[in-house]
Each structure stands twice: as structure tokens, then as C-alpha cells.
PLY file of the C-alpha trace (Angstrom):
ply
format ascii 1.0
element vertex 225
property float x
property float y
property float z
element edge 224
property int vertex1
property int vertex2
end_header
43.39 128.13 23.11
42.59 124.49 23.62
44.69 121.87 21.84
42.59 121.56 18.69
42.03 125.32 18.28
45.77 125.93 18.62
46.52 123.26 16.02
43.94 124.64 13.61
45.19 128.22 14.03
48.91 127.68 13.59
49.58 124.33 11.93
46.67 122.93 9.91
46.74 125.96 7.58
49.43 126.92 5.01
52.75 127.92 6.54
52.63 131.26 8.38
55.75 133.23 7.50
57.11 135.97 9.73
56.31 134.38 13.09
59.80 133.07 13.67
59.17 129.46 12.68
61.37 129.62 9.59
64.20 131.12 11.70
63.90 128.35 14.26
63.94 125.67 11.57
67.16 127.11 10.13
68.74 127.14 13.60
67.72 123.53 14.25
69.07 122.44 10.87
72.52 123.36 12.20
72.38 120.59 14.80
74.28 117.36 14.08
72.34 114.09 13.75
71.44 112.53 17.14
70.21 109.11 18.16
67.86 110.28 20.91
65.86 113.47 21.42
63.59 114.59 24.28
61.15 117.44 23.56
59.81 118.94 26.80
56.45 120.71 26.84
56.12 119.52 23.27
52.47 120.31 22.64
51.30 118.81 19.36
54.15 120.23 17.29
57.27 118.08 17.79
57.10 116.74 14.24
57.31 120.29 12.89
60.75 120.62 14.49
61.59 117.07 13.39
61.50 118.42 9.83
64.87 120.01 10.67
66.18 117.83 13.50
67.82 114.63 12.30
67.02 112.30 15.21
66.62 108.57 15.45
64.07 108.54 18.28
61.91 111.31 19.70
60.44 111.15 23.22
57.72 113.80 23.51
56.61 115.09 26.92
53.70 117.42 27.74
51.23 118.02 30.56
48.29 118.04 28.13
47.29 114.55 27.02
45.06 115.95 24.28
48.01 117.69 22.63
49.97 114.45 22.78
47.06 112.61 21.15
47.07 115.16 18.32
50.80 114.59 17.92
50.33 110.83 17.76
47.45 111.18 15.29
49.54 113.42 13.05
52.38 110.89 13.09
49.98 108.39 11.51
49.26 110.52 8.44
50.84 109.36 5.19
51.43 112.82 3.72
52.55 116.11 5.32
49.57 118.41 5.81
49.07 122.11 6.49
52.33 123.90 7.22
54.45 120.76 7.31
55.25 120.40 3.62
56.66 123.94 3.61
58.57 123.25 6.83
60.26 120.25 5.22
61.36 122.38 2.28
62.57 125.22 4.50
64.52 122.90 6.79
66.41 121.37 3.88
67.26 118.25 5.87
66.48 115.93 2.99
64.25 113.80 5.21
61.04 112.35 3.84
57.75 112.65 5.70
57.88 108.90 6.42
61.28 109.35 8.11
60.07 112.39 10.05
56.88 110.84 11.41
58.70 107.60 12.31
60.93 109.65 14.64
58.20 109.73 17.31
58.71 106.76 19.64
57.05 107.63 22.97
54.74 110.23 24.50
54.67 110.98 28.22
52.20 113.08 30.22
54.13 115.23 32.72
54.32 118.86 33.80
57.88 119.63 32.77
58.05 122.73 35.00
57.21 120.85 38.20
57.87 117.12 37.68
60.75 114.94 36.56
59.45 113.15 33.44
59.72 109.37 33.54
62.22 109.11 30.70
64.20 105.84 30.66
67.57 107.43 29.87
69.32 110.64 28.96
69.22 111.97 25.42
71.74 113.49 23.01
69.36 116.41 22.41
66.90 118.12 24.78
64.59 120.80 23.41
61.69 122.97 24.53
59.54 125.27 22.45
57.47 127.61 24.59
57.94 125.88 27.95
60.53 128.13 29.63
58.64 131.25 28.62
55.79 130.19 30.93
57.95 130.81 34.01
57.02 133.75 36.20
60.36 134.34 37.92
64.05 134.15 37.05
64.80 131.54 39.72
61.97 129.37 38.34
63.47 129.71 34.85
66.91 128.70 36.08
65.50 125.74 38.01
63.62 124.58 34.91
66.81 124.76 32.85
68.59 122.67 35.50
65.80 120.12 35.44
65.92 119.82 31.67
69.72 119.61 31.72
69.50 116.57 34.01
68.06 114.68 31.02
70.97 115.63 28.75
73.80 113.24 27.96
77.45 114.24 28.20
78.39 116.25 25.10
74.66 116.53 24.32
72.94 119.43 22.61
70.12 121.77 23.65
67.92 123.98 21.52
64.61 125.75 21.77
62.52 128.87 21.48
60.22 130.96 23.66
57.49 133.30 22.49
57.02 136.61 24.32
53.30 137.19 24.93
51.95 140.70 24.48
49.33 140.39 27.24
50.97 138.20 29.90
52.80 140.66 32.20
53.09 138.01 34.91
55.49 135.99 32.77
59.24 136.38 33.07
61.04 139.08 31.08
63.52 137.09 29.00
66.99 138.39 28.09
70.18 137.03 26.59
72.13 136.99 29.86
69.46 134.89 31.57
69.79 132.24 28.89
73.60 132.29 28.92
73.90 132.14 32.72
71.18 129.53 33.26
72.71 127.08 30.80
76.30 127.84 31.83
75.36 126.86 35.40
74.75 123.39 33.96
77.94 123.15 31.93
76.23 124.09 28.67
77.64 126.76 26.37
75.11 128.40 24.09
76.54 129.22 20.67
73.41 131.09 19.59
70.93 133.25 21.51
68.75 135.64 19.53
65.52 137.62 19.87
63.60 138.06 16.64
60.44 140.01 15.83
57.23 138.19 14.95
54.22 139.32 12.92
51.90 137.59 15.40
50.38 140.42 17.50
49.73 138.03 20.37
53.44 137.04 20.46
55.47 139.92 18.98
58.91 138.50 19.82
60.59 135.10 19.89
63.79 134.08 21.66
65.66 131.11 20.19
68.84 129.36 21.33
71.17 126.44 20.65
74.12 125.05 22.60
76.19 122.07 23.71
77.32 120.53 26.99
81.07 120.24 27.42
81.76 117.09 29.46
85.39 118.11 29.96
84.63 120.84 32.46
82.09 123.12 34.05
79.50 122.38 36.70
77.28 119.35 36.43
73.50 119.55 36.64
72.00 118.88 40.02
68.56 118.97 41.59
65.29 118.47 39.76
62.31 120.40 38.52
0 1
1 2
2 3
3 4
4 5
5 6
6 7
7 8
8 9
9 10
10 11
11 12
12 13
13 14
14 15
15 16
16 17
17 18
18 19
19 20
20 21
21 22
22 23
23 24
24 25
25 26
26 27
27 28
28 29
29 30
30 31
31 32
32 33
33 34
34 35
35 36
36 37
37 38
38 39
39 40
40 41
41 42
42 43
43 44
44 45
45 46
46 47
47 48
48 49
49 50
50 51
51 52
52 53
53 54
54 55
55 56
56 57
57 58
58 59
59 60
60 61
61 62
62 63
63 64
64 65
65 66
66 67
67 68
68 69
69 70
70 71
71 72
72 73
73 74
74 75
75 76
76 77
77 78
78 79
79 80
80 81
81 82
82 83
83 84
84 85
85 86
86 87
87 88
88 89
89 90
90 91
91 92
92 93
93 94
94 95
95 96
96 97
97 98
98 99
99 100
100 101
101 102
102 103
103 104
104 105
105 106
106 107
107 108
108 109
109 110
110 111
111 112
112 113
113 114
114 115
115 116
116 117
117 118
118 119
119 120
120 121
121 122
122 123
123 124
124 125
125 126
126 127
127 128
128 129
129 130
130 131
131 132
132 133
133 134
134 135
135 136
136 137
137 138
138 139
139 140
140 141
141 142
142 143
143 144
144 145
145 146
146 147
147 148
148 149
149 150
150 151
151 152
152 153
153 154
154 155
155 156
156 157
157 158
158 159
159 160
160 161
161 162
162 163
163 164
164 165
165 166
166 167
167 168
168 169
169 170
170 171
171 172
172 173
173 174
174 175
175 176
176 177
177 178
178 179
179 180
180 181
181 182
182 183
183 184
184 185
185 186
186 187
187 188
188 189
189 190
190 191
191 192
192 193
193 194
194 195
195 196
196 197
197 198
198 199
199 200
200 201
201 202
202 203
203 204
204 205
205 206
206 207
207 208
208 209
209 210
210 211
211 212
212 213
213 214
214 215
215 216
216 217
217 218
218 219
219 220
220 221
221 222
222 223
223 224
């Protein structure tokens, strides 16, 4: 789907239950408040996750400038539309739509699987929703995790989700150990890794995760995307 068709299908309509979004929102609501947040491969949907994430400043990065323009346009709306009002209620963060949309500070065009985004500093939270699932090999997945971890501050948090496509056999086969090992290599301990079923026939499963870097020990991130 192009950017607008994807937005119209999944986010401009009433909230679509059963596709894993409500589970992800609950997981994200367990994160502590952070001052800075980088969302890699953000698409047009960062503000959906901002319904649950209590962040001061969001830096959104994606390779598709049109998706970033949709994100910016949505941040200018005065009322939550489509699925967003339900997402706010489900997240239970107590944040108003004005607070949520004001979270977005910058947008950057970059391919987060191949390039190092030009982000001015590290962030207390680094997320991705769908990006890692695009990898076609385990070593590419692990390298992408290392690249994203290089943007994470000491004692920072990570979280995200990846949708398993029904008709993309070339994509990596995700499993719990791959997540645990890839993040552990970068000094990050995941406290939650889970695969859940989805009612979306195009994406029948979703993997979601959350974790924290321990600055007191463990290997440090090295290398780049």
C-alpha cells in the first residue's frame, strides 16, 4: 500500500480490535515517562503509540517522506480522529490529544535499515514498529538492532512490534531467542517478548517487546546500520 492507502485502511477508520494494537498500547503504557524518544521506521503512526508513551519530545524517522508528511499533518489536527480517540482511552495514560500531538518535534527522512539517521543526540527511548520485521536474514536483524541501540542513552528503554506477513516468505522468521540475543548483545535486557495472534489475514501474528539497557554492565553497542 502507498502511504495514504495504508493510513485510510488502518487508522482513519474506527479502531480495529484484534490486530494486536490494543496489546501493544498496554505494553507501552508500562514504560516510565521519558524526555526524548526516537521512533525508527515510524511511518505515519508515531502519534498512535504516543497515546501510551509519555514522552517530552518525539523524533520520527522514516525512509518515506510522504508518510512523514501525513504524520506532520495529523499532528496539526485539533481533535483525535479515526482510531486515535479509542487508542487514547485504551492506553489510559491520561494525556490529552493536545499533549500527544505536541510530542512530535522533528521528522527525518532516512532508511533506518541501511543508514545512520542524523539525530542530534541519544534518546531515553528508541522504538520501531514494523521495521525489524522487514529484514531478510538473522544477521541483518541483529545488525539493525545494534544500529538502533547506538541511538539509546545509558539506562534507556526500547520497545516495539513486528508484524508477520502471511505472503512474504523472503522475510526473516522471527522468534523469541532472536530478540533476546540481539538486544543482549547490546547490553539490553528485554523484560517482555511475546507473539500474539492477529485477526488481520495479511499479518496473522505480531511480535512485541520491551526492555532496558543496563549501563552497569554488558557489552556496549558498536558499529552502525
